[in-house]
N, C-alpha and C positions, 0 to 999 in steps of 0.2 A: 407378865405381859406380853402379848405378842408381838414378834418385830412386824417393822413397818409393811415388807413387802408380804408377808402371809395375809395381813390384814387387809390390804388393798385388795389381794385378790379374794380372798374369802368374800368380804362387807360390800365389796363395790363391784360386782358380775351383775349387773344390770341388761345384757345383751337378749336374755330370754323376753325381757319385758317388750324390750324396744323392736324385736325382730320376731314376734311369735311365729312366723312361717318358716324359720330354721328349722331343723330337725333336730333329735338328740345328738347324734353324732357329730353334725356341724358343730353346734354348740359345743361339747366336750372338746373337739380340735381347738375351737378357737378360743377359750377358757385355758387350755392347757400352753398353747401357745404365748396368751398373758403372763401365764404362771415362769414362764422361761423368759420372756422378755424382763420381766420384774426380775427375776432370780440373776440374769446377767447384767444387769444393767447397773451395778455397782461397780463389775470390773471392766466393763468394755463403753461407758458412756453412751448407751443405745437410744434413750429419750431423756428429757431432762427432768430433773430429781422434782420438780416442782408439777410435773405431770403425772407421777407415779401414783397418786391416790385417785386421779381420776382416769387411769387409763383405758378403762373399758367405754369412754365417752370420748374422749379425744385421739384415740390412736385406733383401738379396733372398730369401735362403730362406724367411725371417719372412713374408715377403709371399708368398711362392708356397704357403706352408703355408695363410695365411687366403684366398688366393685359390681355391684348390681348394677350399675348404668351401663358400665364396660360390657358386660357378658350378654345384657338385653341390645345393645347397639351394636355389636360386630359380632361377626362369625370368624374372624380370623381364630385361628388354634394356637400361633404362639402369641403369648403377651411376655413382653420384656419390663422387668422393673429395673430402671437404670437408677445407679448409685443406691441400691437397694438398702445399703448399711442394717437398720433393723430390721428388715423385712417387711414393711409396712408401705404400700399395700400387696406386696407379691405374694408372702406367704399368705394371709387371707384371702387372696386370688386364687391360690391354689388351692384352698380349703373348699371354697365355696363352688369356684369352676372344676370339678373333678375330669370334664369334658376338654379342658384347655390343658396346654404346656406351659408353665409358667417360668420363666428362665430370668433368675435372680444376678445380676450382674454389679459387682462392685471392684476398685482398686484395693481397698483396705484388708488385708491379711485374717487380721482379727476377725473382721465383721463377717468376712466369707465362713470363716470355720464357726463362727457361731451359727449363721444360715445354713450350714450344712449339718450341726448340732439338731436343729429344730426340724430339717426337712426329715431327719433320721426317728427322730422322738416322735414326731406325728404320723411318721411312715405316708410321707406325701410321694406317691410314683410318679406323679405330674409336676414336679418340681425339681430345678439343676439351680446350683449356684455356681456363677463362673467369676473367678480373680481376672479381671480384665478392666482395663478402661474402656469406656460405651464407645468411645471414637475407634478404636480398635477392632470393632465388630465388623466393618467393612460396610460398605454402600449397598443401602437396601436390605441389610440384616433384619433392621427393625421396622416392622408393618404395623404393630400395636404397641405401643409403649406406654408405661405409668411412670412416672416419678415425684416423689413428695419432696425430699430434702436435696435434690440433685444439683440445680442453679434456676434462678431466674427464667421466665417461661423464653424469653428471647435468646438467652445465652443458651439453652437446652437445646431450642430449635438449631441455631448455628452451629454449636457442636457435631449434632447428630444427623444433619442433612446429607 
């Protein structure tokens, strides 16, 4: 019997069906990222165990949709993923937006190490992980930012203004 992580990675990879416009290199990188996310989830608690089986739908595809909107509607070269944690949507943004620089910011050392591992494993030359609190980046540092689990919208805006 296969373990749950391998089964989820192999059996539920529906991204090519949902995003047929993505090239094979991009799909391979996204799938490799999902595999790392599921592999390290047992040790670091990156996503809810309830969402592991549908990781491609709940996490990866969600990030693809958001990233495509961001890339279409902003010309900013630097995209910050605030409270990046598991790298969603920042890692996905780095994979899809090779002409942009993605900066992953988190204060949790374990998660920063996971992000650095993913950046190296996926050979992302446009992605950087920074161990810091977002508030410490300084006024005006963030011109284009995303966050998924950082705080409510109101608290995020107050903390990062």
